[in-house]
N, C-alpha and C positions, 0 to 999 in steps of 0.2 A: 367233642372230638378234637378240637384244636388244642385244648388243654393237655391232652395226652400226646398228640403228634408233634406239636411245635418244638419241644426240646429234643426230639429224637435225632434230627440231623447233626446235632452236636454230641449228644450222649452216646449214640451208637458207635460212632468212630472212636471215641475215647475208650469205651469199654472194649471195642475190638482191638485197639492198640495194646491195652493191658493183656488181653488174651493172646495176642500175637507174641508178646514178650514171654509169656509163660510157656508157649510151645515153640520157642525159638530154635530148639534142637530138632524140630520136625518140620522141614520145609513144606511138605505136602499139606500138613494141617494149617500152616500159616497161609498158604495160598487159598485154601478152601475158606478159611475164616475171613480173610480180607475181602475176597470176592463176594461172599455171602453178606457181609456187613454193608458193603457199598451197594449191592443190589437192593438191600432193605432200605438204605437211605434214599435211593432213587425212587423206590415205590412210595415211601412216605412223602417225598417231595412232590411227586405227581398228585397225590391226594390233596396235599396242602394247596397246590396250585388250583385245582378244581374247586375246592372249598372257598379259597380267597376270591376267585373270579365270580363265583355264584353268590357269595354272601358278603363280600367286602372284607376290609381289614379287620383283624382281631388280634388280641394280645394275651400273653400268659405271664403272670407274676410268679417267677420261680420260687419255690419254697413257701409260697403263701404270704410273703412279706408285702405290706401295703405299698402302693405306688406313692411317691417315687423312691422309697427307701430300698426296695429290693431290686433284683435283676428282672427286667422286663424284656420279653421276646415278642416282637411284632411281626405278624405274617400279613403282608398285603400282596397285591398283584406283582409288584416289582420284586420284592424279596423272594416270593415263591417261584417266580420265573427264573431268577438267578440260581436258586437252589436246584431246580430241575436240570438246567443246562450244565451247571457245575458238576453235579453228581453223575450225569451221563458221561461227560468227557473224562471224569476221574475214573469211572469204571472201565472205560475203554483203554485209558493209559495203564491202569493196573493189569489188565489182561495182556497188553503188549509187554509190560515189564515181566510178567510171569513167563511169557514165551521166550523173552530174551534171557532170563535167568536159567530156564531149562536148557536153552541151547548153548549158553556160554559159561554156565556155572555162576559163581558169585563174584566174579571180578568186577563187573560193571555195576551190579545192583545186589550187594550182599543181602540175602534174604532175611537174616536175623535182625538187620538194622532197617532195611528198606520198608518192610511192610508196616511195622508199628509207626515209623516216622511218617509214612505216607498217610496213614489213617489220622494221625494227629494233625497233619496239614489239612485234610478234608474237614476235620472238626473245627479248625480255625477259620476256614472259609465259611462254613455254615454259621458259626457264631457271629462273624462280621456281618453277614447278610441279615441275620435276625435281630441283631442288637438294637435295643430301644433306648439306650443311653450312650453318651460319648465314651464313658470309661469302659463299658463292656465292649464297645467297638475297638478301643485301644487294646483290650485284652485279646480280642480276636486277631488283631495285627501282630501282637507279640507271640501268640501261638504260631502264626504263620512264619514269623521270623525265626523262631527256634527250630521248627521243623525244616524250613527251607534251607537253612545253613547246613544242617546235617546232610540233606539230600544233595545239595550243591557240591559238597566236597567228598561224595562217595568215591572211593578208589584211591584217594590221597595223592593224586598226581600233583606236580608243581603247578600246572596250569589251573587245576581245579581249586587248589588252595589259594592261589593268587586271585582268581575270580571270586572265591568265597569271601576273602578278606575285603575286597572292594564292595561286594554286596552287603556284608555285615556292617561296614562303616557307614555306607549310605543309608541303610535301613535304620541303624541306631540314631543317625542324625535326624531322620524324619520322625522317628518315635519320640525323640527328645522335644522336637518342635511341637508335635501333637500333644505330648504330656503337658508342656508349658501352656499350650492353648487351653487344654481342659482346666488347668488350675486357674487361668484368668477368667474363663467362662464361669466357673463356680464362684470365684470371688465377686464377679459382677452380678450374678443372678441368683446364687444360692442353690443351684441345681445343675445336674448334668443330664437329666432326663430330657430327651429330645422333644417329647410332646409338650412339656412345660416350657422348654426353651423356645418353642415355636411362638409362644406368646410373650415371654419375658424379654427376649432379646430385642423385640421391637420397641420396648420401653427405654432402651439405653440410648445415650447420645450417639449421633451418627458416626462420629469419629471412633468411638469404642467399638461399634459394630464392624466398621471397616477393618480395624486392627484385628479383631477376633476372626473375622472372615478371611483375612489375608493369611494369618497363621495356619488356619485349618487348610486353606488351599495350598500353601507351601508343603505342608505335611503330606496331604493326599496327592499333590502333584508329583512329588518324588516317588511315591509308591506306584502311581499310575504311569510314570515316565513321560510326563508332559514337558516339552521343551520350555526353558533351558535346563530342566532338572532330569534329563533323560540320558546323559552321557554314560552313566554307569551300566546301562542295560546291555548294549552290544558286547561289552567286555566280560560280562558275568555269565549270561545265559548259555552261550555256545560251548562253554567248557564242560558242562554237566553231561551225564549220560542222557541218551535220547529220551527215555520216558520222563525223566526229571525236567529236562528242558521243555518238553511238550506241555507238561502240567503247569510249569511256571509261566510260559508264554500264554497259555490259554486262560489261566485263572488269576494269578497274583496281581497283574496290572489291572485286571477288571475289578478286583476288590477295591482298588484305589479309585477307579472310575465310579463304582457304585457309591462310595463314600462321598465323592464330589456331587453326584446327583442328589443324594439324600440330604446333605447339608445345604446345598444351594437352593433347593426347592422348599425344604421344610424350615430351615433356620434363617436363611437370608433371601427371602423372596423378592426383595426390592431391586435386585439386579445392579448393585453399586459397582461391582467389578466385572460385569458382563462384557464390556468393551475390551477390557484387558484379557479376558478369557478368549474372546474372538481372535485377537492377534496371537495369543499363545497357541490356539488351535491351528492357525495358518502356519506359524513357524514350525510347529510339531509335524504337520503334514509334509511340508516342503523339505525341511532339513532331514527328516527321517528318510524320505523317498530318494533324495539325492545321495544320501549315504548308501542306500540299498543298491542303487544303480552302479555305484563305484566298487562294489564288493565282488570278489572272485571266489568266495567261499559260501556255500549254500546256507549254512547255519547263520553266518553273520548277515547275509542278505535278508534272511527271514527275520532276524532280530531288528534290523533297521525298518523293515516293513511293519513290524509290530509297533514300533515307536510311531511311525508315520500314520498308521490307521487309528491310533489313539486320538489323533487330531480330529477325525470325523466325529467321534463321540463327544469330545469337548466342544466342537462346533455346535452340535445339537443342544447341549446343555447351555451354552452361552446365549443361544437365541432366546431361551426362556419362554418359548411358546409351546402350546400343546403339540403342534406338528413337529417342532424341533426336538422336544423331549421324546415323542413317540419314535422318531427316527433314530435317536440316540439309543433308546432302550432296545429297539429291534437290532440295531447294528452291534450292540454289545453281545446280545445272544448269538447273532450270526458269527461274530469274530472269534468268540470263545471256541466254537466248533472248528472254524476254518484254520485258525492259527495252531491249535492243538494238532489237527490232522497233518498239516504241512510239516511240523517238526517231527512227527512220527515217520512220515515219508522220508524226511532227511535222515533219520536213523536207519531206515531200510537201505537208502542209497549208500550210506557209509558202510553198512554191513556188506553189501555186494561189491561195491567198488573199492572199499578200503580207504576211502577219503571222501570229504565233502567239498574238496577243491574242484571248482567247475573246470579249470584248465587241465585237470588230470583225469577227467571222466570222458566217456564217449561211448556211443552206441548202446546206451541202456534201453532205448525203446525197442531195438531189435532183439537184444539178448533177454530182456525181461519185459514183455509187453504189459503184463499186469502192473508192474511197478510204474511203468509209464502212465497208465490210466490213473493209478492212485495219485500220481503227482499232478497230472494235467487237469483233472476235474476241480480239486480245491484251488489250484493255482489260477485257473480262469475265474473261479468264484471270487477269489481275493481281488483280482483285477477288475471285477465288476462287469463281466461280459453278460449281456442279456441272454436268457431270462433268469439267470441264477440269482440267489438271494443277495449276493453282494451288490448286484445292480439295483435290486429293489430297495435295499437299505440306503445306498448312496442317492438314488433318485428321490427318496423321501426326504433326505436331508437337504439336497439341493433345492427341491421344491419349497421346503420350509424357508430356506435362505432367500429365495426369490420373492416369496410372499412377504417376508420381512421388509425387503426393499431398500434398506439402508445401504450406504456406500460400503461400510464394513462387511455387511452380510453378503453383498454382491461380490466383493473381493474374495470372500471365503468360498463362494460358489465357483469362481474361476480357479481358485487354488485347489478346490476339491476335484474339479475336472482334470486339471494338470496332474495332480497326484495319482488319479486313477490311470491316466495314460502312461505315466512313468512306472506305475506298478506293473502294468502290462508289459512294458519294455523290460523290466527287471526279470519277471518270470519267463518271458519269451527268450531272454538271453540264456537262462538256465536250461530251458527246453532245447534250444538249438545246439548248445555246446555239450551238455551232459547226456541228453537223450537222443537227439536227432542226428548229431554228428557221427560219421562213420568211425568205428573204433580205431582204424589205422590212421585217422586224422588227428588223434590225440598224441601229441609229442611225448607226453609223460609215459604212455604205455610203451612206445618204442624204446624210450630211454631205459625204462625199468627192465624190459625183456632183454635188451642188449647187455645191460650191466650184469644181469643174472647169468646170461650165457657166458660172458667173459669170465665171471667168477668160477663157473663150472670148469671152463677150460684151464684156468690157472691152477685149480686144486686137483685136477685129474692126474693121477700118477701116470707117467709115460709107460707105454708098452704093457699095461695091465689088462688089456682086452676088455675094458669097461664098455658097457653098452651106452645107449642113448640116455638122456636125462630121466626118462620115465622108467629106467631099469631094464628095458628090453634091448639086449645087445644085438649086434648084427648076426646074421645066421652063421657066419664062419668063426664067430667068437672074437673077431678083431674089433678095434675101435671104429666108431662111425667115421665116415669121411669128414674131412675138414669142413666146418661150417654147419654140419647137420645138427649139432647141439643148439646152435643159435636159432635155426629154423624151427626145430621142434618146440623150443621154449616160446618163440613168438606165436606159433600156431596155438599152443596151449593157452597162452594169455588171451589171444583173440577169441578163442572158443569159450573162454571163461569156464573152464572145467574146475573140478575140485582142486584143492590145494595139493600140490605134489610134495612128496616127502623125499628126503635125501636117502638114496639107496646105496651110495658108495661110501665106504668107511673113510673117516677122516675129513669129510666135507662139512663145513659149517652149515647150519640150516639155511642161511640166506643164499648160499651157493648152490645148494641142492634142491631148492624149491622156489617156485614162483607163485606168489600169492595171487590167486585169481578170484573171480566172483564166487562167493559162498552161496549155497542154496538158502533161500529165505524160509525160516520156520513158519509153519502154517498158522500157529497161534499169533505170531506177530503180524503176519499178513492179514489174518482174519480180523484182528482188532482194528487195524488201520482201515481195512475195507468197510467195516461197520461204521466207522466215523465218517468215511467218505460218503457212504449211503445216507448218514445223518445230514451231511451238508447238502446233499441233493434233496432230501426230504424237506429241508427248510424252505426250498423253493416251492415245492408242492404245497406246503402248509403256510406259505407266506401270508395268505389272506387272513386266516384265523390268528396267526402269530402277530401280524401287524394290528389286527383289531384288539388283541390283548394289550399290545403296547400302547395303543390309543387310549384305552380305558385306564391303564396304569398312569399315563401322563396326565390325564384329567384329575385323577386322585392326587397326584403329586402337586399339581398347581392349586387345587382346592385346599389341601392340607387338613381339612375338617375330618375326613375319614380316618386319617392316621391318629389325630388327636383324640377323637371320640373313641377309637378302639382301645386306647390306653386308659382313659378316665371315665368313659361311659357318658360323658356330657360334653357340651360345647364349651362350657366355662371351665377353664383350667385353674386350679388353685395356685 
């Protein structure tokens, strides 16, 4: 069964992308095809997870080439779990994007481009998780790079192009470092197969091992946004369309974290750089969360929290214990779902409020209670409020740090607690200003309404008997009393009715209309609500999920299951 199923998380999206290009002139076909493909990938991933958990790791030699000459795909508990979580959130994001495209047309997510590129991105993620050699892992990263640059620059605005250029330069730099590391690894060992490297790297001089490990960590640290290699992320992610930002935040950095987990446990189990990783984890947590607290834009705040919480995962990896790795694996799965959901909610907030600036929003909880719930639940989960899965994951990591007992580990425990409290402060600040604050307390709303009213008064011809801004004149056909236009516009803004259209000839759109809250399309809300439900389900399923993470961590530390799955014997040629 594994021989048939293992290649499908890569093959199905690639075939789907080709099909989506062929039917690019038929958006309905594209939507149906993309959704069907990702649903199939999710089903296959779930089966692979059950098989891997029941039978252990297994591998497939693509094309029948003998190991280590051919491409090897390895399915173990870690890779299968990552496939399930990644395909779940990818499907949710796709449904959200379909709803956005149906509501807004192709301005934000051009269907002919978005669907095939999104499927290619999913194929790259699947390839990275299943790769059994370093070069195939590099190919997975390059597929991600190609697809992500296209998605990041959708719409062609100046901000997106600028963010895309930053992203592509940083990603190419990390790819060059990774490729150089692969060349050095092959020169030193004669192979790039990770099962073989698990044995051969240990035979190299210690200095050579440290050099190779450092280069791989730098390459993966850039992709995972580990401090001090994380400055690019807050400037790149917030510029993209909401579904693109969501899938980037949920998946792309986690592929880098996965690569760190895989190489640190399988190729360099000695822990030569564990202390350095511990301090990098602490700096990532604190610098990221301090940046989040300082932000007044929802998307940038979430981008900084994304960086910050990567530190928790690196903390578990650096501990190098079964408890630490189990906590890291659990937290990766949790954070993929939470971060994706929060960025989708940010897209809904922007759609209704017209902005993600916290200072320009207000009263969202009263005007859209459902949107308030969709934000509140994952936000509290991100902050680690009991008994949600964020609390469970952080508690597991902190317990692992306390059990380690070293000064560095205990310092990380203190840093983790401080980061969690500051995360609560950051999300509570968004809640109080954007959701809880009364609409008339938002200075931006008053300013916008007043400016629009003034514009209406300036453009209204004198003595024309024009009515109020909504087109309903006074009963006697005369102009409304002085100041009535301003009052009507302010009331319309505060009620967040539909966008008013200019009804008087000669008025520019900005003068004849006030942009208020737009109704939220059901598809977009449904996709976001489904992911919120998933984040809640992670709490209910925390026991089985943490048990799976425990078993995965034991396999990672033993290394034998992985090596045996590739060669069938404990002795590696």
